C-alpha positions, 0 to 999 in steps of 0.5 A: 768174165770175172764178174760173170764167173763170181755171179756164177759162182754165187748162184751154185752155191745157193743153190747148192745150200738150198737143195741141202736144207733139211726137209722135214714132214707133218703127216696126219693119217686120214679115217673115213668116217662112216658112209663116207668114201674115198672120191668124198674125202678127196672133194673136200681135201682139193677145197683146202687147197687153196689154204695150203696154195696160200700158206706155200706163199706166204713161205709156210709151207713148200709143199702140200699132198694128199696119198691115197693108196693106189686101189687099196693096195696096202698092206694088212694091219695098216688102218689109215684110208689115206695120208696128207703130207704138209711139208718144208724145211722149217719145223716151226711152222709147218703147222700153222694157219695164220688167221689172217690167211683165212681171213682174205680167203673168207672175203673170196669165198664164204664157203670156207667158213663151213669147211672145217664142218664138213671135214669132220663129218666126211674123216678125222685124223687118227694120228700125226706124225713128224719126220725127216729126210735123212742120209741125201736122196736119190734123185728125190720122188716123182709125184707123178707116179706109182710111188711105194711108202715102205714103213720100218721098226729099227732098234739100231739107228746108227746103223741103219742109217749107215747102211742105207747110206750105202743104199743110196748108190745103189738107188742112183744106180737103180734110177740110171738104170732106169729101174726106179724115178726116184728114192728117199728115206724118211726118220720119224722124229715123233712119236718116238719109236717106243710109241709107234710100230715103224720110225723110219719109211723110204719112198720109191717111185716107178713109172709102171706097176711092172717096175716093182716085179723087176725090183730085185733083178734091179737090185741083183744087178745095180749093188755090184755096179755101186758097192763092188759086192755081191748081192749076198754078201752086202744085203746080208746083215739087212733082216738084223738092221730093220723090219719091214712093218707095213707097205703101201702103193700110192698116187697123189689125189691132190697137191700144190702147185 
């Protein structure tokens, strides 16, 4: 019995350590070439999927996603057509594509040799950014649902992160109430905050778009429950902590398994 309990404790310890690992992302912002459509681009991205699947199997990344604005729902000023995200716990590995992986894939399908050229004809990457997830997460996000990306410009990073650390309890209450299925906060590492319009972003997942119409009501219920304060008292300092710059609603068009 003691041996069984020790084994169980070890499993729980390993699981907790794995969950606690920092998640990094490299986000690529894609722009369609003239005359090309999102369907064209997604068809190409799906051809890249076996390569990313091989990178995941090799332990280079933990996941790869293509996020497409749903029905082009994005705020004014967004200059990209879609994004791709490489995610993982080792920032030094995320950008790598070992040649031996390509060699094995080429043996299986010689068509991969033309993939780079076909990609360049369809879209281009206008910029990339490195970020990491911070302050925990409210159940993660459900990638099979609608995802709301909110991008923010923050001056006092410590004050903003402390505020979002408190907000985590509110989002957990919203998850418990069924208002959202998950929430996460990411901090930009590169480019620096002086070079970009947004240096933080949050992601929320919803099972249906009507949840967004109920968002303010969900906050009004969750804040007193989670914090013991009125919504007005808790949120009064928020405008001074961050400025919302851009938003878009996305769905996942392709992803590793």
